[in-house]
Gaussian input, Z-matrix of N, CA and C with variables (Angstrom, degrees):
# hf/3-21g

backbone

0 1
 N
 C     1     B1
 C     2     B2     1     A1
 N     3     B3     2     A2     1     D1
 C     4     B4     3     A3     2     D2
 C     5     B5     4     A4     3     D3
 N     6     B6     5     A5     4     D4
 C     7     B7     6     A6     5     D5
 C     8     B8     7     A7     6     D6
 N     9     B9     8     A8     7     D7
 C    10    B10     9     A9     8     D8
 C    11    B11    10    A10     9     D9
 N    12    B12    11    A11    10    D10
 C    13    B13    12    A12    11    D11
 C    14    B14    13    A13    12    D12
 N    15    B15    14    A14    13    D13
 C    16    B16    15    A15    14    D14
 C    17    B17    16    A16    15    D15
 N    18    B18    17    A17    16    D16
 C    19    B19    18    A18    17    D17
 C    20    B20    19    A19    18    D18
 N    21    B21    20    A20    19    D19
 C    22    B22    21    A21    20    D20
 C    23    B23    22    A22    21    D21
 N    24    B24    23    A23    22    D22
 C    25    B25    24    A24    23    D23
 C    26    B26    25    A25    24    D24
 N    27    B27    26    A26    25    D25
 C    28    B28    27    A27    26    D26
 C    29    B29    28    A28    27    D27
 N    30    B30    29    A29    28    D28
 C    31    B31    30    A30    29    D29
 C    32    B32    31    A31    30    D30
 N    33    B33    32    A32    31    D31
 C    34    B34    33    A33    32    D32
 C    35    B35    34    A34    33    D33
 N    36    B36    35    A35    34    D34
 C    37    B37    36    A36    35    D35
 C    38    B38    37    A37    36    D36
 N    39    B39    38    A38    37    D37
 C    40    B40    39    A39    38    D38
 C    41    B41    40    A40    39    D39
 N    42    B42    41    A41    40    D40
 C    43    B43    42    A42    41    D41
 C    44    B44    43    A43    42    D42
 N    45    B45    44    A44    43    D43
 C    46    B46    45    A45    44    D44
 C    47    B47    46    A46    45    D45
 N    48    B48    47    A47    46    D46
 C    49    B49    48    A48    47    D47
 C    50    B50    49    A49    48    D48
 N    51    B51    50    A50    49    D49
 C    52    B52    51    A51    50    D50
 C    53    B53    52    A52    51    D51
 N    54    B54    53    A53    52    D52
 C    55    B55    54    A54    53    D53
 C    56    B56    55    A55    54    D54
 N    57    B57    56    A56    55    D55
 C    58    B58    57    A57    56    D56
 C    59    B59    58    A58    57    D57
 N    60    B60    59    A59    58    D58
 C    61    B61    60    A60    59    D59
 C    62    B62    61    A61    60    D60
 N    63    B63    62    A62    61    D61
 C    64    B64    63    A63    62    D62
 C    65    B65    64    A64    63    D63
 N    66    B66    65    A65    64    D64
 C    67    B67    66    A66    65    D65
 C    68    B68    67    A67    66    D66
 N    69    B69    68    A68    67    D67
 C    70    B70    69    A69    68    D68
 C    71    B71    70    A70    69    D69
 N    72    B72    71    A71    70    D70
 C    73    B73    72    A72    71    D71
 C    74    B74    73    A73    72    D72
 N    75    B75    74    A74    73    D73
 C    76    B76    75    A75    74    D74
 C    77    B77    76    A76    75    D75
 N    78    B78    77    A77    76    D76
 C    79    B79    78    A78    77    D77
 C    80    B80    79    A79    78    D78
 N    81    B81    80    A80    79    D79
 C    82    B82    81    A81    80    D80
 C    83    B83    82    A82    81    D81
 N    84    B84    83    A83    82    D82
 C    85    B85    84    A84    83    D83
 C    86    B86    85    A85    84    D84
 N    87    B87    86    A86    85    D85
 C    88    B88    87    A87    86    D86
 C    89    B89    88    A88    87    D87
 N    90    B90    89    A89    88    D88
 C    91    B91    90    A90    89    D89
 C    92    B92    91    A91    90    D90
 N    93    B93    92    A92    91    D91
 C    94    B94    93    A93    92    D92
 C    95    B95    94    A94    93    D93
 N    96    B96    95    A95    94    D94
 C    97    B97    96    A96    95    D95
 C    98    B98    97    A97    96    D96
 N    99    B99    98    A98    97    D97
 C   100   B100    99    A99    98    D98
 C   101   B101   100   A100    99    D99
 N   102   B102   101   A101   100   D100
 C   103   B103   102   A102   101   D101
 C   104   B104   103   A103   102   D102
 N   105   B105   104   A104   103   D103
 C   106   B106   105   A105   104   D104
 C   107   B107   106   A106   105   D105
 N   108   B108   107   A107   106   D106
 C   109   B109   108   A108   107   D107
 C   110   B110   109   A109   108   D108
 N   111   B111   110   A110   109   D109
 C   112   B112   111   A111   110   D110
 C   113   B113   112   A112   111   D111
 N   114   B114   113   A113   112   D112
 C   115   B115   114   A114   113   D113
 C   116   B116   115   A115   114   D114
 N   117   B117   116   A116   115   D115
 C   118   B118   117   A117   116   D116
 C   119   B119   118   A118   117   D117
 N   120   B120   119   A119   118   D118
 C   121   B121   120   A120   119   D119
 C   122   B122   121   A121   120   D120
 N   123   B123   122   A122   121   D121
 C   124   B124   123   A123   122   D122
 C   125   B125   124   A124   123   D123
 N   126   B126   125   A125   124   D124
 C   127   B127   126   A126   125   D125
 C   128   B128   127   A127   126   D126
 N   129   B129   128   A128   127   D127
 C   130   B130   129   A129   128   D128
 C   131   B131   130   A130   129   D129
 N   132   B132   131   A131   130   D130
 C   133   B133   132   A132   131   D131
 C   134   B134   133   A133   132   D132
 N   135   B135   134   A134   133   D133
 C   136   B136   135   A135   134   D134
 C   137   B137   136   A136   135   D135
 N   138   B138   137   A137   136   D136
 C   139   B139   138   A138   137   D137
 C   140   B140   139   A139   138   D138
 N   141   B141   140   A140   139   D139
 C   142   B142   141   A141   140   D140
 C   143   B143   142   A142   141   D141
 N   144   B144   143   A143   142   D142
 C   145   B145   144   A144   143   D143
 C   146   B146   145   A145   144   D144
 N   147   B147   146   A146   145   D145
 C   148   B148   147   A147   146   D146
 C   149   B149   148   A148   147   D147
 N   150   B150   149   A149   148   D148
 C   151   B151   150   A150   149   D149
 C   152   B152   151   A151   150   D150
 N   153   B153   152   A152   151   D151
 C   154   B154   153   A153   152   D152
 C   155   B155   154   A154   153   D153
 N   156   B156   155   A155   154   D154
 C   157   B157   156   A156   155   D155
 C   158   B158   157   A157   156   D156
 N   159   B159   158   A158   157   D157
 C   160   B160   159   A159   158   D158
 C   161   B161   160   A160   159   D159
 N   162   B162   161   A161   160   D160
 C   163   B163   162   A162   161   D161
 C   164   B164   163   A163   162   D162
 N   165   B165   164   A164   163   D163
 C   166   B166   165   A165   164   D164
 C   167   B167   166   A166   165   D165
 N   168   B168   167   A167   166   D166
 C   169   B169   168   A168   167   D167
 C   170   B170   169   A169   168   D168
 N   171   B171   170   A170   169   D169
 C   172   B172   171   A171   170   D170
 C   173   B173   172   A172   171   D171
 N   174   B174   173   A173   172   D172
 C   175   B175   174   A174   173   D173
 C   176   B176   175   A175   174   D174
 N   177   B177   176   A176   175   D175
 C   178   B178   177   A177   176   D176
 C   179   B179   178   A178   177   D177
 N   180   B180   179   A179   178   D178
 C   181   B181   180   A180   179   D179
 C   182   B182   181   A181   180   D180
 N   183   B183   182   A182   181   D181
 C   184   B184   183   A183   182   D182
 C   185   B185   184   A184   183   D183
 N   186   B186   185   A185   184   D184
 C   187   B187   186   A186   185   D185
 C   188   B188   187   A187   186   D186
 N   189   B189   188   A188   187   D187
 C   190   B190   189   A189   188   D188
 C   191   B191   190   A190   189   D189
 N   192   B192   191   A191   190   D190
 C   193   B193   192   A192   191   D191
 C   194   B194   193   A193   192   D192
 N   195   B195   194   A194   193   D193
 C   196   B196   195   A195   194   D194
 C   197   B197   196   A196   195   D195
 N   198   B198   197   A197   196   D196
 C   199   B199   198   A198   197   D197
 C   200   B200   199   A199   198   D198
 N   201   B201   200   A200   199   D199
 C   202   B202   201   A201   200   D200
 C   203   B203   202   A202   201   D201
 N   204   B204   203   A203   202   D202
 C   205   B205   204   A204   203   D203
 C   206   B206   205   A205   204   D204
 N   207   B207   206   A206   205   D205
 C   208   B208   207   A207   206   D206
 C   209   B209   208   A208   207   D207
 N   210   B210   209   A209   208   D208
 C   211   B211   210   A210   209   D209
 C   212   B212   211   A211   210   D210
 N   213   B213   212   A212   211   D211
 C   214   B214   213   A213   212   D212
 C   215   B215   214   A214   213   D213
 N   216   B216   215   A215   214   D214
 C   217   B217   216   A216   215   D215
 C   218   B218   217   A217   216   D216
 N   219   B219   218   A218   217   D217
 C   220   B220   219   A219   218   D218
 C   221   B221   220   A220   219   D219
 N   222   B222   221   A221   220   D220
 C   223   B223   222   A222   221   D221
 C   224   B224   223   A223   222   D222
 N   225   B225   224   A224   223   D223
 C   226   B226   225   A225   224   D224
 C   227   B227   226   A226   225   D225
 N   228   B228   227   A227   226   D226
 C   229   B229   228   A228   227   D227
 C   230   B230   229   A229   228   D228
 N   231   B231   230   A230   229   D229
 C   232   B232   231   A231   230   D230
 C   233   B233   232   A232   231   D231
 N   234   B234   233   A233   232   D232
 C   235   B235   234   A234   233   D233
 C   236   B236   235   A235   234   D234
 N   237   B237   236   A236   235   D235
 C   238   B238   237   A237   236   D236
 C   239   B239   238   A238   237   D237
 N   240   B240   239   A239   238   D238
 C   241   B241   240   A240   239   D239
 C   242   B242   241   A241   240   D240
 N   243   B243   242   A242   241   D241
 C   244   B244   243   A243   242   D242
 C   245   B245   244   A244   243   D243
 N   246   B246   245   A245   244   D244
 C   247   B247   246   A246   245   D245
 C   248   B248   247   A247   246   D246
 N   249   B249   248   A248   247   D247
 C   250   B250   249   A249   248   D248
 C   251   B251   250   A250   249   D249
 N   252   B252   251   A251   250   D250
 C   253   B253   252   A252   251   D251
 C   254   B254   253   A253   252   D252
 N   255   B255   254   A254   253   D253
 C   256   B256   255   A255   254   D254
 C   257   B257   256   A256   255   D255
 N   258   B258   257   A257   256   D256
 C   259   B259   258   A258   257   D257
 C   260   B260   259   A259   258   D258
 N   261   B261   260   A260   259   D259
 C   262   B262   261   A261   260   D260
 C   263   B263   262   A262   261   D261
 N   264   B264   263   A263   262   D262
 C   265   B265   264   A264   263   D263
 C   266   B266   265   A265   264   D264
 N   267   B267   266   A266   265   D265
 C   268   B268   267   A267   266   D266
 C   269   B269   268   A268   267   D267
 N   270   B270   269   A269   268   D268
 C   271   B271   270   A270   269   D269
 C   272   B272   271   A271   270   D270
 N   273   B273   272   A272   271   D271
 C   274   B274   273   A273   272   D272
 C   275   B275   274   A274   273   D273
 N   276   B276   275   A275   274   D274
 C   277   B277   276   A276   275   D275
 C   278   B278   277   A277   276   D276
 N   279   B279   278   A278   277   D277
 C   280   B280   279   A279   278   D278
 C   281   B281   280   A280   279   D279
 N   282   B282   281   A281   280   D280
 C   283   B283   282   A282   281   D281
 C   284   B284   283   A283   282   D282
 N   285   B285   284   A284   283   D283
 C   286   B286   285   A285   284   D284
 C   287   B287   286   A286   285   D285
 N   288   B288   287   A287   286   D286
 C   289   B289   288   A288   287   D287
 C   290   B290   289   A289   288   D288
 N   291   B291   290   A290   289   D289
 C   292   B292   291   A291   290   D290
 C   293   B293   292   A292   291   D291
 N   294   B294   293   A293   292   D292
 C   295   B295   294   A294   293   D293
 C   296   B296   295   A295   294   D294
 N   297   B297   296   A296   295   D295
 C   298   B298   297   A297   296   D296
 C   299   B299   298   A298   297   D297
 N   300   B300   299   A299   298   D298
 C   301   B301   300   A300   299   D299
 C   302   B302   301   A301   300   D300
 N   303   B303   302   A302   301   D301
 C   304   B304   303   A303   302   D302
 C   305   B305   304   A304   303   D303
 N   306   B306   305   A305   304   D304
 C   307   B307   306   A306   305   D305
 C   308   B308   307   A307   306   D306
 N   309   B309   308   A308   307   D307
 C   310   B310   309   A309   308   D308
 C   311   B311   310   A310   309   D309
 N   312   B312   311   A311   310   D310
 C   313   B313   312   A312   311   D311
 C   314   B314   313   A313   312   D312
 N   315   B315   314   A314   313   D313
 C   316   B316   315   A315   314   D314
 C   317   B317   316   A316   315   D315
 N   318   B318   317   A317   316   D316
 C   319   B319   318   A318   317   D317
 C   320   B320   319   A319   318   D318
 N   321   B321   320   A320   319   D319
 C   322   B322   321   A321   320   D320
 C   323   B323   322   A322   321   D321
 N   324   B324   323   A323   322   D322
 C   325   B325   324   A324   323   D323
 C   326   B326   325   A325   324   D324
 N   327   B327   326   A326   325   D325
 C   328   B328   327   A327   326   D326
 C   329   B329   328   A328   327   D327
 N   330   B330   329   A329   328   D328
 C   331   B331   330   A330   329   D329
 C   332   B332   331   A331   330   D330
 N   333   B333   332   A332   331   D331
 C   334   B334   333   A333   332   D332
 C   335   B335   334   A334   333   D333

   B1=1.4094
   B2=1.5560
   B3=1.2723
   B4=1.4955
   B5=1.5001
   B6=1.3009
   B7=1.4573
   B8=1.5207
   B9=1.3724
   B10=1.3866
   B11=1.5152
   B12=1.3477
   B13=1.4494
   B14=1.5151
   B15=1.3794
   B16=1.4618
   B17=1.4753
   B18=1.4249
   B19=1.4076
   B20=1.4936
   B21=1.2622
   B22=1.4871
   B23=1.5238
   B24=1.3569
   B25=1.4289
   B26=1.4775
   B27=1.3416
   B28=1.4981
   B29=1.4766
   B30=1.3083
   B31=1.4856
   B32=1.5041
   B33=1.3060
   B34=1.4168
   B35=1.5405
   B36=1.3405
   B37=1.4476
   B38=1.4833
   B39=1.3093
   B40=1.4729
   B41=1.4856
   B42=1.3841
   B43=1.3968
   B44=1.5072
   B45=1.3481
   B46=1.4531
   B47=1.5149
   B48=1.3359
   B49=1.4475
   B50=1.4994
   B51=1.3271
   B52=1.4722
   B53=1.5714
   B54=1.2356
   B55=1.4305
   B56=1.4664
   B57=1.3440
   B58=1.4539
   B59=1.5330
   B60=1.3702
   B61=1.4342
   B62=1.5419
   B63=1.3290
   B64=1.4558
   B65=1.4893
   B66=1.3216
   B67=1.4670
   B68=1.5106
   B69=1.3473
   B70=1.4837
   B71=1.4828
   B72=1.3064
   B73=1.4711
   B74=1.5336
   B75=1.3536
   B76=1.4655
   B77=1.6002
   B78=1.2696
   B79=1.4370
   B80=1.4938
   B81=1.2939
   B82=1.4613
   B83=1.5395
   B84=1.3688
   B85=1.4329
   B86=1.4766
   B87=1.2989
   B88=1.4833
   B89=1.5937
   B90=1.3347
   B91=1.4577
   B92=1.5211
   B93=1.3268
   B94=1.4843
   B95=1.4993
   B96=1.3330
   B97=1.3962
   B98=1.4735
   B99=1.3387
   B100=1.4778
   B101=1.5682
   B102=1.2833
   B103=1.4826
   B104=1.5123
   B105=1.3223
   B106=1.5089
   B107=1.4711
   B108=1.3582
   B109=1.4877
   B110=1.5506
   B111=1.3192
   B112=1.4843
   B113=1.5437
   B114=1.3452
   B115=1.4795
   B116=1.4967
   B117=1.2994
   B118=1.4143
   B119=1.5232
   B120=1.4104
   B121=1.4675
   B122=1.5060
   B123=1.3407
   B124=1.4663
   B125=1.5247
   B126=1.2946
   B127=1.4208
   B128=1.4941
   B129=1.2510
   B130=1.4455
   B131=1.5071
   B132=1.3291
   B133=1.5257
   B134=1.5549
   B135=1.3136
   B136=1.4784
   B137=1.5624
   B138=1.3309
   B139=1.5159
   B140=1.5147
   B141=1.3362
   B142=1.4990
   B143=1.4873
   B144=1.2583
   B145=1.4885
   B146=1.5148
   B147=1.3076
   B148=1.4765
   B149=1.5436
   B150=1.3031
   B151=1.4761
   B152=1.5543
   B153=1.3074
   B154=1.4938
   B155=1.5328
   B156=1.2853
   B157=1.4564
   B158=1.5405
   B159=1.2841
   B160=1.4664
   B161=1.5397
   B162=1.3386
   B163=1.4224
   B164=1.5490
   B165=1.3629
   B166=1.4388
   B167=1.5190
   B168=1.3314
   B169=1.4178
   B170=1.4769
   B171=1.3001
   B172=1.4790
   B173=1.5541
   B174=1.3133
   B175=1.4817
   B176=1.5077
   B177=1.3340
   B178=1.4563
   B179=1.4940
   B180=1.3861
   B181=1.4826
   B182=1.5386
   B183=1.2979
   B184=1.4881
   B185=1.4744
   B186=1.3657
   B187=1.4620
   B188=1.5147
   B189=1.2563
   B190=1.4659
   B191=1.5526
   B192=1.3257
   B193=1.4807
   B194=1.5305
   B195=1.3130
   B196=1.5031
   B197=1.5012
   B198=1.3321
   B199=1.4443
   B200=1.5351
   B201=1.3090
   B202=1.4499
   B203=1.5521
   B204=1.3530
   B205=1.4658
   B206=1.5162
   B207=1.3514
   B208=1.4049
   B209=1.5170
   B210=1.2266
   B211=1.4943
   B212=1.5485
   B213=1.3154
   B214=1.4743
   B215=1.5213
   B216=1.3519
   B217=1.4494
   B218=1.4931
   B219=1.3365
   B220=1.4645
   B221=1.5367
   B222=1.3705
   B223=1.4309
   B224=1.5514
   B225=1.3320
   B226=1.4548
   B227=1.4708
   B228=1.3704
   B229=1.4794
   B230=1.5397
   B231=1.3443
   B232=1.4564
   B233=1.4950
   B234=1.2933
   B235=1.4768
   B236=1.4783
   B237=1.3668
   B238=1.3930
   B239=1.5566
   B240=1.3094
   B241=1.4376
   B242=1.5152
   B243=1.3461
   B244=1.4896
   B245=1.5072
   B246=1.3301
   B247=1.5351
   B248=1.4584
   B249=1.3192
   B250=1.4402
   B251=1.5189
   B252=1.3936
   B253=1.4295
   B254=1.4892
   B255=1.2476
   B256=1.4898
   B257=1.5744
   B258=1.3267
   B259=1.5054
   B260=1.5417
   B261=1.3371
   B262=1.4565
   B263=1.5319
   B264=1.3607
   B265=1.4273
   B266=1.5761
   B267=1.3168
   B268=1.4578
   B269=1.6215
   B270=1.3124
   B271=1.4623
   B272=1.5472
   B273=1.2684
   B274=1.4903
   B275=1.5517
   B276=1.3144
   B277=1.4290
   B278=1.4899
   B279=1.2948
   B280=1.5561
   B281=1.4685
   B282=1.3194
   B283=1.4703
   B284=1.4963
   B285=1.3834
   B286=1.5341
   B287=1.5049
   B288=1.3352
   B289=1.4545
   B290=1.5567
   B291=1.3265
   B292=1.4702
   B293=1.5491
   B294=1.3388
   B295=1.4992
   B296=1.5366
   B297=1.3582
   B298=1.4423
   B299=1.5597
   B300=1.2734
   B301=1.4185
   B302=1.5543
   B303=1.3409
   B304=1.4354
   B305=1.5721
   B306=1.3685
   B307=1.4455
   B308=1.5158
   B309=1.3299
   B310=1.4807
   B311=1.5239
   B312=1.2737
   B313=1.5166
   B314=1.5391
   B315=1.3753
   B316=1.4208
   B317=1.4329
   B318=1.4032
   B319=1.4615
   B320=1.5085
   B321=1.2965
   B322=1.4924
   B323=1.5370
   B324=1.3467
   B325=1.4167
   B326=1.5798
   B327=1.3531
   B328=1.4838
   B329=1.5016
   B330=1.2778
   B331=1.4302
   B332=1.5225
   B333=1.3490
   B334=1.4601
   B335=1.4513
   A1=112.85
   A2=118.33
   A3=120.74
   A4=106.72
   A5=121.21
   A6=120.90
   A7=110.52
   A8=116.87
   A9=121.91
   A10=110.75
   A11=116.57
   A12=121.28
   A13=111.13
   A14=119.94
   A15=120.05
   A16=112.50
   A17=117.81
   A18=119.46
   A19=110.13
   A20=121.63
   A21=125.97
   A22=110.02
   A23=116.76
   A24=120.19
   A25=110.14
   A26=114.62
   A27=118.50
   A28=113.09
   A29=116.83
   A30=120.85
   A31=111.42
   A32=119.28
   A33=120.82
   A34=117.19
   A35=114.32
   A36=114.86
   A37=115.41
   A38=118.36
   A39=120.30
   A40=114.82
   A41=112.74
   A42=121.78
   A43=117.66
   A44=113.33
   A45=115.53
   A46=112.92
   A47=117.85
   A48=123.37
   A49=111.57
   A50=115.93
   A51=122.07
   A52=106.23
   A53=120.81
   A54=122.37
   A55=114.89
   A56=118.52
   A57=122.84
   A58=112.45
   A59=115.47
   A60=118.13
   A61=111.00
   A62=118.81
   A63=121.63
   A64=112.75
   A65=117.44
   A66=120.32
   A67=114.09
   A68=114.87
   A69=119.12
   A70=113.60
   A71=121.18
   A72=122.72
   A73=109.60
   A74=120.47
   A75=117.04
   A76=109.43
   A77=118.63
   A78=122.57
   A79=109.91
   A80=119.43
   A81=122.00
   A82=110.32
   A83=116.65
   A84=121.06
   A85=107.76
   A86=122.75
   A87=127.68
   A88=109.20
   A89=113.40
   A90=117.42
   A91=111.93
   A92=118.10
   A93=124.67
   A94=106.56
   A95=121.57
   A96=124.81
   A97=113.40
   A98=113.69
   A99=120.67
   A100=112.07
   A101=114.52
   A102=121.23
   A103=109.96
   A104=115.45
   A105=118.87
   A106=110.59
   A107=116.53
   A108=123.49
   A109=107.88
   A110=116.27
   A111=118.96
   A112=110.06
   A113=118.18
   A114=119.82
   A115=115.69
   A116=117.85
   A117=122.19
   A118=111.20
   A119=112.96
   A120=116.12
   A121=112.45
   A122=117.11
   A123=119.88
   A124=108.66
   A125=121.47
   A126=125.08
   A127=111.85
   A128=117.80
   A129=125.98
   A130=111.58
   A131=114.94
   A132=119.89
   A133=108.24
   A134=117.35
   A135=120.73
   A136=109.72
   A137=115.21
   A138=116.70
   A139=112.06
   A140=114.58
   A141=115.00
   A142=110.73
   A143=121.44
   A144=123.48
   A145=113.48
   A146=112.81
   A147=120.31
   A148=108.66
   A149=115.95
   A150=120.12
   A151=111.09
   A152=115.68
   A153=119.15
   A154=111.20
   A155=118.15
   A156=125.11
   A157=108.98
   A158=115.38
   A159=117.80
   A160=116.92
   A161=113.80
   A162=120.07
   A163=112.61
   A164=117.47
   A165=119.44
   A166=111.04
   A167=118.20
   A168=120.45
   A169=115.60
   A170=116.26
   A171=124.94
   A172=109.44
   A173=119.40
   A174=118.11
   A175=112.50
   A176=117.57
   A177=118.08
   A178=112.55
   A179=116.36
   A180=119.65
   A181=107.54
   A182=121.00
   A183=120.96
   A184=114.86
   A185=115.62
   A186=119.93
   A187=110.97
   A188=123.59
   A189=124.26
   A190=112.78
   A191=115.88
   A192=117.71
   A193=110.79
   A194=115.35
   A195=121.61
   A196=110.47
   A197=118.14
   A198=122.40
   A199=109.12
   A200=119.26
   A201=116.33
   A202=113.86
   A203=117.13
   A204=120.68
   A205=110.79
   A206=114.28
   A207=118.25
   A208=115.17
   A209=116.78
   A210=120.45
   A211=110.40
   A212=115.90
   A213=118.45
   A214=109.76
   A215=117.51
   A216=119.68
   A217=111.82
   A218=116.89
   A219=120.13
   A220=111.66
   A221=117.92
   A222=122.86
   A223=107.53
   A224=118.77
   A225=123.83
   A226=111.76
   A227=114.27
   A228=117.70
   A229=111.37
   A230=116.63
   A231=120.65
   A232=113.39
   A233=119.48
   A234=122.78
   A235=109.34
   A236=117.23
   A237=124.52
   A238=115.12
   A239=115.44
   A240=119.57
   A241=114.33
   A242=116.09
   A243=122.63
   A244=108.24
   A245=112.28
   A246=122.15
   A247=110.54
   A248=117.66
   A249=124.17
   A250=112.20
   A251=116.48
   A252=118.87
   A253=114.26
   A254=120.61
   A255=123.49
   A256=109.47
   A257=113.74
   A258=116.22
   A259=108.52
   A260=117.74
   A261=117.79
   A262=112.27
   A263=114.66
   A264=115.23
   A265=113.09
   A266=115.42
   A267=117.84
   A268=113.46
   A269=110.48
   A270=115.84
   A271=110.34
   A272=118.24
   A273=123.32
   A274=108.08
   A275=119.95
   A276=122.53
   A277=111.19
   A278=116.06
   A279=117.88
   A280=112.84
   A281=118.46
   A282=121.74
   A283=108.80
   A284=114.77
   A285=120.21
   A286=109.36
   A287=115.75
   A288=114.71
   A289=112.04
   A290=115.53
   A291=122.04
   A292=109.19
   A293=114.48
   A294=119.28
   A295=109.86
   A296=116.03
   A297=117.21
   A298=110.70
   A299=120.82
   A300=128.58
   A301=115.33
   A302=118.07
   A303=120.78
   A304=113.02
   A305=116.58
   A306=117.75
   A307=113.72
   A308=114.88
   A309=118.38
   A310=110.66
   A311=116.41
   A312=120.51
   A313=110.83
   A314=118.31
   A315=120.26
   A316=114.72
   A317=118.02
   A318=120.82
   A319=109.82
   A320=115.55
   A321=119.44
   A322=112.93
   A323=117.76
   A324=123.47
   A325=109.92
   A326=115.37
   A327=115.18
   A328=111.15
   A329=120.53
   A330=123.95
   A331=113.97
   A332=115.27
   A333=118.77
   A334=111.99
   D1=-40.50
   D2=-177.19
   D3=-68.80
   D4=-39.17
   D5=179.53
   D6=-62.47
   D7=-40.83
   D8=176.21
   D9=-60.19
   D10=-44.69
   D11=-179.49
   D12=-61.36
   D13=-46.69
   D14=179.48
   D15=-66.08
   D16=-31.89
   D17=177.68
   D18=-70.23
   D19=-34.24
   D20=178.24
   D21=-66.55
   D22=-42.02
   D23=179.01
   D24=-64.43
   D25=-41.84
   D26=178.16
   D27=-62.76
   D28=-40.53
   D29=-179.64
   D30=-70.55
   D31=-32.71
   D32=-175.10
   D33=-99.90
   D34=20.77
   D35=175.73
   D36=140.14
   D37=-5.71
   D38=176.80
   D39=59.05
   D40=-133.33
   D41=-175.49
   D42=-56.92
   D43=-35.30
   D44=179.54
   D45=-64.34
   D46=-34.79
   D47=178.47
   D48=-70.77
   D49=-29.51
   D50=-176.05
   D51=-62.18
   D52=-38.93
   D53=-179.69
   D54=-53.78
   D55=-34.25
   D56=174.56
   D57=-68.09
   D58=-34.91
   D59=-178.94
   D60=-81.66
   D61=-18.04
   D62=175.39
   D63=-56.48
   D64=-37.74
   D65=178.09
   D66=-59.97
   D67=-24.00
   D68=-178.91
   D69=-84.05
   D70=-6.91
   D71=-173.01
   D72=-63.09
   D73=-42.27
   D74=-179.21
   D75=-63.61
   D76=-35.07
   D77=175.83
   D78=-63.31
   D79=-43.43
   D80=179.00
   D81=-59.66
   D82=-39.15
   D83=179.73
   D84=-67.05
   D85=-41.69
   D86=176.41
   D87=-56.78
   D88=-44.15
   D89=179.31
   D90=-61.95
   D91=-44.75
   D92=178.77
   D93=-59.24
   D94=-47.36
   D95=-179.43
   D96=-59.44
   D97=-45.81
   D98=178.46
   D99=-61.78
   D100=-42.81
   D101=178.08
   D102=-60.12
   D103=-46.13
   D104=179.63
   D105=-63.04
   D106=-45.60
   D107=-176.75
   D108=-59.61
   D109=-39.31
   D110=-173.83
   D111=-86.40
   D112=-0.38
   D113=178.77
   D114=86.81
   D115=4.07
   D116=176.91
   D117=-88.57
   D118=75.63
   D119=-176.32
   D120=-74.50
   D121=-28.74
   D122=176.29
   D123=-63.47
   D124=-40.73
   D125=177.12
   D126=-64.53
   D127=-44.40
   D128=176.16
   D129=-58.39
   D130=-44.48
   D131=177.15
   D132=-62.76
   D133=-45.10
   D134=-176.51
   D135=-62.14
   D136=-39.56
   D137=178.73
   D138=-69.17
   D139=-42.38
   D140=176.13
   D141=-66.53
   D142=-38.42
   D143=174.26
   D144=-54.88
   D145=-44.25
   D146=178.83
   D147=-63.18
   D148=-44.90
   D149=177.91
   D150=-61.63
   D151=-37.37
   D152=176.10
   D153=-59.96
   D154=-45.50
   D155=178.88
   D156=-59.52
   D157=-45.08
   D158=-179.93
   D159=-69.46
   D160=-37.39
   D161=175.51
   D162=-71.28
   D163=-33.41
   D164=172.67
   D165=-62.92
   D166=-43.77
   D167=-179.85
   D168=-77.15
   D169=-36.14
   D170=-175.04
   D171=-134.75
   D172=83.06
   D173=-173.48
   D174=-68.19
   D175=-20.13
   D176=-179.77
   D177=-76.26
   D178=-4.56
   D179=-176.60
   D180=-59.38
   D181=-33.26
   D182=-179.74
   D183=-102.06
   D184=12.93
   D185=-178.71
   D186=-52.49
   D187=-42.80
   D188=-175.18
   D189=-83.03
   D190=-6.25
   D191=-179.17
   D192=-136.25
   D193=32.03
   D194=-176.59
   D195=-54.70
   D196=-52.67
   D197=-174.70
   D198=-58.91
   D199=-54.90
   D200=-176.14
   D201=-64.66
   D202=-31.34
   D203=174.02
   D204=-60.36
   D205=-57.22
   D206=178.03
   D207=-55.19
   D208=-44.39
   D209=-179.85
   D210=-63.57
   D211=-43.46
   D212=179.58
   D213=-63.14
   D214=-41.73
   D215=-177.07
   D216=-68.36
   D217=-40.41
   D218=176.62
   D219=-64.20
   D220=-33.89
   D221=-179.59
   D222=-68.68
   D223=-42.64
   D224=174.34
   D225=-59.21
   D226=-49.04
   D227=-173.31
   D228=-65.75
   D229=-32.11
   D230=-178.34
   D231=-82.95
   D232=-9.92
   D233=-175.39
   D234=-83.37
   D235=98.57
   D236=-176.81
   D237=-67.80
   D238=-13.07
   D239=177.77
   D240=-80.60
   D241=-14.97
   D242=-177.76
   D243=-81.43
   D244=157.72
   D245=169.57
   D246=-57.98
   D247=144.89
   D248=177.41
   D249=-54.22
   D250=-40.43
   D251=-179.02
   D252=-61.14
   D253=-36.95
   D254=175.95
   D255=-67.79
   D256=-43.96
   D257=-176.32
   D258=-68.55
   D259=-40.92
   D260=-179.37
   D261=-68.16
   D262=-36.69
   D263=176.43
   D264=-64.50
   D265=-36.38
   D266=174.30
   D267=-60.85
   D268=-45.06
   D269=178.25
   D270=-65.65
   D271=-38.77
   D272=178.07
   D273=-59.89
   D274=-44.53
   D275=177.21
   D276=-59.60
   D277=-44.82
   D278=176.84
   D279=-61.66
   D280=-37.77
   D281=-178.11
   D282=-70.97
   D283=-44.03
   D284=179.67
   D285=-56.34
   D286=-46.50
   D287=-176.02
   D288=-73.63
   D289=-33.73
   D290=176.79
   D291=-58.06
   D292=-42.71
   D293=-176.55
   D294=-72.63
   D295=-36.39
   D296=-174.42
   D297=-82.11
   D298=-36.67
   D299=-179.42
   D300=-127.33
   D301=63.46
   D302=-169.63
   D303=-59.58
   D304=-42.06
   D305=179.31
   D306=-64.75
   D307=-45.15
   D308=177.53
   D309=-63.78
   D310=-39.24
   D311=-179.74
   D312=-61.96
   D313=-45.25
   D314=177.55
   D315=-63.56
   D316=-35.76
   D317=178.01
   D318=-63.69
   D319=-43.91
   D320=-175.71
   D321=-78.40
   D322=-34.63
   D323=-177.95
   D324=-64.66
   D325=-31.17
   D326=179.54
   D327=-69.61
   D328=-19.53
   D329=-178.11
   D330=-91.21
   D331=-6.25
   D332=-176.88
   D333=-79.97

């Protein structure tokens, strides 16, 4: 589903359309938090995986919410009570962003 989503964004305007989706990133983080709180770790992993695909295709997607995204992913990765799949997905998102935007990542990582 996430690959389909990123393909549709690319077909319908690419980076310009991503700016509209950027406003949804805080809501996506709330969904992940809700899913983890309710015990739906598989759902949380799926949402983070979708976010990974989007960030890989459009790293500027999280430009306006880099700090909250990185903080949330670090929190998930450090939570030993969570399933490995969720924790690995969180780390994968961090790595994906760091590879795509190394300068921005270093600036934000220092504040974490």
